[in-house]
Each structure stands twice: as C-alpha cells, then as structure tokens.
SETITI-378738 format. One record per atom (N, C-alpha, C): residue number from 1; residue in three letters; x, y negated, z. Coordinates in steps of 0.1 Angstrom, whole numbers. Each point is the difference from the previous one (the first is absolute). Layout:
n  res  px  py  pz
NUM  ala  X  Y  Z $
...
***
This chain:
n  res  px  py  pz
1  met  -48  169  119 $
1  met  -14  -4  2 $
1  met  -6  -10  -3 $
2  arg  11  -12  -1 $
2  arg  -6  -13  -3 $
2  arg  -6  -1  -14 $
3  gly  3  8  -8 $
3  gly  -5  0  -15 $
3  gly  7  -12  -7 $
4  glu  -4  -1  -12 $
4  glu  7  -9  -10 $
4  glu  -5  -15  5 $
5  arg  -11  -1  3 $
5  arg  -6  -14  4 $
5  arg  5  -7  9 $
6  phe  5  5  11 $
6  phe  8  -6  13 $
6  phe  14  7  2 $
7  ala  6  2  -10 $
7  ala  13  6  1 $
7  ala  11  -7  5 $
8  arg  -2  -14  0 $
8  arg  10  -10  7 $
8  arg  -4  -2  14 $
9  leu  -12  4  5 $
9  leu  -5  -3  13 $
9  leu  6  9  10 $
10  leu  9  -5  10 $
10  leu  5  7  9 $
10  leu  -5  -1  14 $
11  thr  -2  -14  3 $
11  thr  -3  -3  14 $
11  thr  -12  -10  1 $
12  leu  -10  2  7 $
12  leu  -11  -10  1 $
12  leu  3  -8  15 $
13  phe  -3  -14  -1 $
13  phe  2  -7  11 $
13  phe  -15  -5  5 $
14  ala  0  1  14 $
14  ala  -14  -3  6 $
14  ala  4  -8  14 $
15  asp  -10  -6  6 $
15  asp  1  -6  11 $
15  asp  -2  10  13 $
16  ala  3  -5  12 $
16  ala  -1  10  10 $
16  ala  -16  6  2 $
17  gly  -9  -6  -6 $
17  gly  -13  6  1 $
17  gly  -3  13  -6 $
18  tyr  11  4  -9 $
18  tyr  -1  11  -8 $
18  tyr  9  11  5 $
19  arg  7  -2  11 $
19  arg  9  9  4 $
19  arg  -9  14  6 $
20  gly  8  11  -1 $
20  gly  -6  13  6 $
20  gly  4  10  -9 $
21  gln  2  11  5 $
21  gln  3  12  -5 $
21  gln  -9  5  -11 $
22  pro  -14  1  2 $
22  pro  -9  4  -11 $
22  pro  3  -7  -12 $
23  leu  0  -12  -1 $
23  leu  3  -7  -13 $
23  leu  15  3  -5 $
24  thr  9  0  7 $
24  thr  12  4  -3 $
24  thr  1  14  -8 $
25  asp  -6  9  8 $
25  asp  -2  12  -7 $
25  asp  -5  1  -14 $
26  trp  -12  -6  1 $
26  trp  -7  0  -12 $
26  trp  5  -7  -11 $
27  leu  9  -10  2 $
27  leu  6  -8  -12 $
27  leu  12  12  -5 $
28  his  6  6  10 $
28  his  11  8  -4 $
28  his  -6  12  -8 $
29  ser  -12  6  4 $
29  ser  -6  13  -5 $
29  ser  -5  -4  -14 $
30  phe  -6  -11  0 $
30  phe  -8  -5  -12 $
30  phe  8  -5  -13 $
31  gly  12  -8  3 $
31  gly  8  -7  -8 $
31  gly  15  1  3 $
32  gly  3  7  10 $
32  gly  15  0  4 $
32  gly  6  -13  3 $
33  trp  -9  -10  5 $
33  trp  5  -14  4 $
33  trp  3  1  13 $
34  ala  8  -9  4 $
34  ala  4  -6  14 $
34  ala  -8  -10  3 $
35  leu  -5  -3  14 $
35  leu  -5  -11  4 $
35  leu  8  -9  9 $
36  glu  1  -12  -2 $
36  glu  8  -8  8 $
36  glu  -7  -11  6 $
37  ile  0  -1  12 $
37  ile  -8  -8  9 $
37  ile  8  -14  2 $
38  val  -5  -11  -5 $
38  val  5  -12  0 $
38  val  -4  -8  14 $
39  arg  9  -1  10 $
39  arg  -4  -7  12 $
39  arg  6  -14  2 $
40  gly  -8  -7  9 $
40  gly  6  -14  2 $
40  gly  11  0  9 $
41  phe  6  -10  1 $
41  phe  13  -2  9 $
41  phe  -4  -1  15 $
42  lys  6  6  9 $
42  lys  -3  0  14 $
42  lys  -2  -13  6 $
43  asp  9  -8  -2 $
43  asp  2  -14  4 $
43  asp  -7  -12  -8 $
44  gln  -10  6  -8 $
44  gln  -5  -9  -11 $
44  gln  -9  -9  8 $
45  asp  1  -14  -4 $
45  asp  -7  -10  4 $
45  asp  -7  -9  -11 $
46  gly  -13  3  -2 $
46  gly  -7  -7  -12 $
46  gly  3  9  -12 $
47  phe  -3  -6  -12 $
47  phe  2  5  -13 $
47  phe  14  4  -2 $
48  val  3  11  -5 $
48  val  13  5  -5 $
48  val  -3  9  -11 $
49  val  6  -2  -12 $
49  val  -1  8  -11 $
49  val  5  15  4 $
50  gln  -6  11  -2 $
50  gln  4  12  3 $
50  gln  5  7  -13 $
51  pro  11  8  0 $
51  pro  8  6  -10 $
51  pro  -13  9  -7 $
52  lys  0  1  -13 $
52  lys  -9  6  -8 $
52  lys  -13  -1  1 $
53  arg  -6  -7  11 $
53  arg  -13  -3  1 $
53  arg  -5  -12  -8 $
54  trp  9  -10  -2 $
54  trp  -3  -10  -10 $
54  trp  -4  4  -14 $
55  ile  6  11  -4 $
55  ile  -3  5  -14 $
55  ile  -15  3  0 $
56  val  -5  8  8 $
56  val  -15  2  1 $
56  val  -8  -13  1 $
57  glu  3  -8  9 $
57  glu  -7  -14  3 $
57  glu  0  -8  -15 $
58  arg  12  0  -5 $
58  arg  0  -9  -13 $
58  arg  -9  5  -11 $
59  thr  3  15  -3 $
59  thr  -9  5  -10 $
59  thr  -14  0  4 $
60  cys  -4  -1  11 $
60  cys  -15  -1  4 $
60  cys  -4  -15  -4 $
61  gly  9  -9  3 $
61  gly  -3  -15  -3 $
61  gly  -2  0  -15 $
62  trp  9  4  -8 $
62  trp  0  0  -16 $
62  trp  -14  7  -4 $
63  leu  -4  12  7 $
63  leu  -12  5  -5 $
63  leu  -13  -8  2 $
64  asn  0  -7  14 $
64  asn  -10  -8  3 $
64  asn  -4  -12  -7 $
65  arg  11  -4  -9 $
65  arg  -3  -12  -7 $
65  arg  -8  3  -12 $
66  tyr  -3  13  -2 $
66  tyr  -9  4  -13 $
66  tyr  -14  1  6 $
67  arg  -10  -7  -4 $
67  arg  -14  -1  5 $
67  arg  -5  14  3 $
68  arg  2  10  -11 $
68  arg  -6  12  2 $
68  arg  5  9  10 $
69  leu  11  -3  5 $
69  leu  8  7  10 $
69  leu  0  -7  15 $
70  ser  -7  -11  0 $
70  ser  0  -8  12 $
70  ser  -9  6  9 $
71  lys  -10  8  -4 $
71  lys  -10  7  9 $
71  lys  0  14  -5 $
72  asp  -4  10  9 $
72  asp  0  13  -3 $
72  asp  -14  4  -3 $
73  asp  -6  -3  -12 $
73  asp  -13  3  -4 $
73  asp  -1  11  -10 $
74  glu  12  7  -3 $
74  glu  0  12  -11 $
74  glu  -8  11  9 $
75  val  -6  9  -9 $
75  val  -7  12  5 $
75  val  9  13  2 $
76  ser  9  -1  -11 $
76  ser  8  12  -1 $
76  ser  16  -4  2 $
77  pro  6  7  6 $
77  pro  15  -3  2 $
77  pro  8  0  -13 $
78  glu  -5  8  -9 $
78  glu  6  0  -13 $
78  glu  0  -13  -9 $
79  thr  -12  -8  3 $
79  thr  -3  -13  -6 $
79  thr  11  -9  8 $
80  ser  0  0  11 $
80  ser  11  -9  8 $
80  ser  14  3  -5 $
81  glu  3  13  -1 $
81  glu  13  3  -5 $
81  glu  3  -7  -13 $
82  val  -10  2  -9 $
82  val  2  -6  -14 $
82  val  2  -13  0 $
83  met  -8  -7  8 $
83  met  1  -15  2 $
83  met  13  -3  6 $
84  ile  5  6  11 $
84  ile  13  -4  3 $
84  ile  12  2  -12 $
85  leu  -1  11  -7 $
85  leu  10  3  -12 $
85  leu  -2  -13  -9 $
86  ile  -13  -4  -3 $
86  ile  -1  -10  -9 $
86  ile  6  -13  5 $
87  val  -1  -3  12 $
87  val  6  -12  6 $
87  val  15  0  0 $
88  met  4  11  4 $
88  met  15  1  3 $
88  met  5  0  -15 $
89  thr  -5  5  -11 $
89  thr  5  -1  -12 $
89  thr  -1  -15  -7 $
90  his  -9  -7  5 $
90  his  -3  -14  -4 $
90  his  12  -8  7 $
91  ile  3  3  12 $
91  ile  10  -7  7 $
91  ile  15  3  -6 $
92  thr  0  12  -1 $
92  thr  14  5  -7 $
92  thr  3  -7  -14 $
93  val  -13  1  -9 $
93  val  2  -7  -12 $
93  val  4  -15  0 $
94  lys  -8  -6  11 $
94  lys  3  -15  1 $
94  lys  15  -2  4 $
95  arg  4  8  8 $
95  arg  15  -4  4 $
95  arg  11  5  -13 $
96  ile  -4  11  -7 $
96  ile  8  1  -12 $
96  ile  0  -11  -9 $
97  arg  -12  -5  -3 $
97  arg  0  -12  -8 $
97  arg  9  -10  3 $
98  lys  1  -4  12 $
98  lys  8  -11  7 $
98  lys  13  3  -5 $
***
C-alpha cells in the first residue's frame, strides 16, 4: 500500500502527544506504516537527547535557516512541500560538493 514514493518508509516516529489508537490505525490502513512513540527517560533531569527525536529537531533546524521556511506563510500545502524539497535538495548538493 505504501506505493513507489514511500517504499522504504516503514516506521514513523512521534512524541507522546501523538499517541493514540486512531492515529496508529489510520497510519497502518493508509500506508501500512507503524507508529513508534519516542518517550523521555523516567529519571530525566534537565535536557537529555532522546533517541530518534533529535533527527526531527535537527532537520527542522536546517529548514528554519532558510528564510522562506522560517515562517509558515504559504497558502497551499503543496507549495510548502515543494519548498521543503528544494531546500533539502540544496542541503544535499552542498554536502556532496564538499
């Protein structure tokens, strides 16, 4: 059901705010994906990097460096998606050039 576009995507990560059976069921029926909730450590005191969550935070930080994406002013989600693809392509090309 994933289709060709997301063939390698198997698991989606989210924080505890997204837990719940309706979302899990929808993700499974829509794309065949599993939802993994990333939780903090029970004895956590102060800031601690949580597994997998830093990936999302880091990527959002990269995207926010680009002026057009630093604010959510786009009218259509398709325009936002294209801008994210352009920025991630730019980041990838810069890394390849090095």
